[in-house]
N, C-alpha and C positions, 0 to 999 in steps of 0.2 A: 519373663521364665514360662508361665502360663500356656504364652499361645506356642512356645518353641515344642511344650510336649504335646500341645495338641497338633502340630502340624505334622509332627511323627507318630500319633496314632495313638499317644498315651493319655488316655483320660482317667478320671474317677479322682481327681484331687479334690482336694480343699484347700483355699486360701486363707493366712494367718489361723490354723488349725490349733488349738489348746491341745495342751497333752498334760494329761492329770496321773499322780500316785494318788491313787485314791480320793480324797477328797484339795488335796493338795495342788495346785498347777505346779507343774516344774518346767515346761517351757510353751513356748507359743512360737511355730513351724512356718517361716512363709508360707509353705508347701506341704502338704501332707497327702498320702496314702492312709488313711487311716484305716484301714482294713488289712493292708500289708504291714503296718507301723513300722513307714519309710517316709522319714520327712527329710525335706530340703531348705536349706539355709541360703540363700543371695547375698553375701556382703562384699562391700565398697568398702574403700580407703576410708571415705567422707565420713560412714556411722559406725565402721567397726574397728579404726584403726585409734586406738584411745584408749589409757589405762582400765577406765572403769569398762566398755566396752570389749574390751581385751580379756578379762578379767572374766565377767561374767558368761561371755558366750562360751569358754571353754566350763565352767561351772552348769551351765542349762545343758552343753549336750551332752557331757557325761550323765548329768542323771536323766536325762531320755536314752539312753543307750543301756544305763542300768537296768530301765524299765522295759527292756525289749524292742527297743527301736532301732531302728540302722536310721543314722543321721549323716547327708550328703550333705558336704560344704562347696559351693561355688565363689567364684569371684566375678565379679562384674566385668571384671576383663576378658576371664575366659569365656562365659556369655557373650562377648564382643565378639572375640577373635575364636571362639574355638566352640560354638554352638552342637556340633555332633560327638564331642566327648561327652557333653554333659547329657545327651539324649543316650548314648552309650551305658553311660553309669549309673544312669536312671532304668533303664532298663533290667539291665543286670543285676541291679538291686533288687527290682521287683521279682525277677526269675528267681532269684534266690532263696527269699522272702518265700516266694508261693511253694519251692521247691522242700522247706521246712516244715509245712503244713501238712 
């Protein structure tokens, strides 16, 4: 995913970024833009389509959203079949966050 963003000219991201609410770790984003508070999750059926992950993923996303983060979720299928849509969504989320500041 990082290479896709780099190739599109979208830099400044961090891998495996830990999001905190005070001292409490509330999420670890696959990719994040900390300055803009935009997080990206890359979900595959293999790792996220089970009872534990299905529940934990939603709790984690809700906590990050409540803390002011925009969380974008993409599937492996979308990454393989429609990478331009990912670039577009990330670009628009970043633009929206910058406009809010």
